C-alpha positions in Angstrom: 27.0 -0.7 2.0 23.8 1.3 1.7 25.7 4.4 0.6 27.5 2.4 -2.1 24.1 1.1 -3.4 22.6 4.5 -3.3 25.6 5.9 -5.3 25.3 3.2 -7.9 21.6 3.9 -8.3 22.3 7.6 -8.7 24.9 6.9 -11.4 22.5 4.6 -13.3 19.7 7.3 -12.9 22.0 9.9 -14.4 23.1 7.6 -17.3 19.4 7.1 -18.2 18.9 10.9 -18.2 21.9 11.3 -20.5 20.4 8.7 -22.8 17.1 10.5 -22.8 18.6 13.9 -23.5 20.8 12.4 -26.3 17.8 10.7 -27.9 15.9 13.9 -27.8 18.8 15.8 -29.5 19.0 13.1 -32.2 15.3 13.3 -32.8 15.4 17.1 -33.2 18.4 16.9 -35.4 16.9 14.3 -37.7 13.6 16.2 -37.7 15.5 19.2 -39.2 17.2 16.9 -41.8 20.7 17.7 -40.5 23.3 14.9 -40.7 25.3 14.0 -37.6 28.5 15.1 -39.4 27.1 18.5 -40.4 25.7 19.1 -36.9 29.0 18.3 -35.3 30.8 20.7 -37.7 28.3 23.5 -36.8 28.8 22.9 -33.1 32.6 22.5 -33.4 32.8 18.9 -32.3 33.9 15.7 -33.8 31.2 13.4 -35.3 32.3 10.7 -32.8 31.8 13.1 -29.9 28.3 14.0 -31.1 27.5 10.4 -31.6 28.5 9.6 -28.0 26.3 12.5 -26.8 23.3 11.3 -28.7 23.8 7.7 -27.4 24.0 9.0 -23.8 27.6 7.8 -23.4 28.9 11.4 -22.9 27.2 14.2 -21.0 26.1 17.3 -23.1 27.4 20.6 -21.7 25.0 23.5 -21.4 27.2 25.4 -23.8 26.7 22.7 -26.5 22.9 22.6 -25.7 22.7 26.4 -26.4 24.6 25.9 -29.7 22.3 23.0 -30.7 19.2 25.0 -29.8 20.4 27.8 -32.1 21.3 25.5 -35.0 18.0 23.5 -34.7 15.9 26.6 -34.2 14.3 25.2 -31.1 13.8 26.3 -27.5 16.0 24.9 -24.8 12.8 23.4 -23.2 12.4 21.3 -26.3 15.4 19.1 -25.3 13.6 18.2 -22.0 10.0 17.5 -23.0 10.4 13.8 -22.5 11.7 14.3 -18.9 8.3 15.3 -17.6 5.7 12.6 -17.1 7.9 9.5 -16.9 10.6 7.8 -18.8 10.8 8.0 -22.5 8.9 5.1 -24.1 8.2 3.5 -20.8 5.2 1.2 -20.4 2.1 3.1 -19.2 -0.4 1.4 -17.0 -4.1 1.1 -17.9 -6.9 1.5 -15.4 -6.9 -2.2 -14.6 -3.2 -2.1 -13.7 -1.9 -4.0 -16.7 1.0 -2.5 -18.6 0.4 -1.1 -22.1 3.4 0.2 -24.2 2.7 3.5 -25.9 5.0 5.4 -28.2 5.3 9.1 -28.4 4.4 10.8 -31.7 8.1 11.7 -32.0 9.0 8.0 -31.9 6.4 7.2 -34.6 7.7 10.0 -36.8 11.3 8.7 -36.4 10.2 5.2 -37.2 8.5 6.4 -40.4 11.6 8.4 -41.4 13.8 5.3 -40.9 11.4 3.2 -42.9 11.5 5.7 -45.8 15.3 5.5 -45.7 15.3 1.7 -46.0 15.1 0.1 -49.4 12.0 -2.0 -49.1 12.0 -3.6 -52.5 10.6 -7.1 -52.6 8.5 -6.7 -49.5 
């Protein structure tokens, strides 16, 4: 029973890492102003496959990461910056032990880009 629980926990842990990597790829792609469809074409994938990768539903191969790095003009390490120092967007604790949610600069930039893309007439 313990080994089953340990296996389930490991699978859940890996799924979170896939999501984290996928979110990072999406952020870097959006930061360069490349559409998901265009990025998929450049890599040689379907748009659906890239969407699944960015959502963490599909693992990203090393070969595809190398292609993405070249297309986006970034270092391989740039895909993994959120892996160090805790979970992406996770609550941080203040000195008094209470939780405080902080967002990364990248999250703020992505939020601003999304807001720009939304028609905010009447607000």
